[in-house]
Residue, then its C-alpha position, 0 to 999 in steps of 0.5 A: m543458459r536456456e531462453l525464457i519462454a513467453e509465459e515466463i516473460l509475462m509472469l516476470q513483467f507482471n511481478l515487476s510491473d507497478p502501474d500506479g507508481d507506488t513502488l509496490s509491484t502488481a503481484k505484491e498489491l494483489l497479495l496485500g489486497t490493494d489496488p494495483l491501479d491506485a497508489d492510495t487504495d483507501n483514499d486517505w491521502v497516504r500512499d499504499n507503499f508508505e502505509i506498508i512502511k509505517g505499518t498502517n492498513p492500506l485498506t482502511g483510512d483509520t488503522d487504529g479505529d480511533k476516528s482520527g484518520d491515518f493521514s491526520e495522525l501522521l501529519y500531526g505526529f501521532d501514532p496511527l497504530d495507537p487508538s489512545v493517542h490522536p489529534 
């Protein structure tokens, strides 16, 4: 078995690192366009990883554009992906 070279070790650390603690690696966040140093890129009180799970957009606070933010729709049990249903 060969030893990893320094460049490979750095890439592995980069791919596995999660400086903001939202369970999304730095590499994944860069692919998604989210901020790897901010667990809530769009500042809507919904962490980026939860937005990915729920299917909402971590780059905007109102995924469905109905003027009700994702946080309040999730909090009150409404679908943040359906603009016809909101609090």
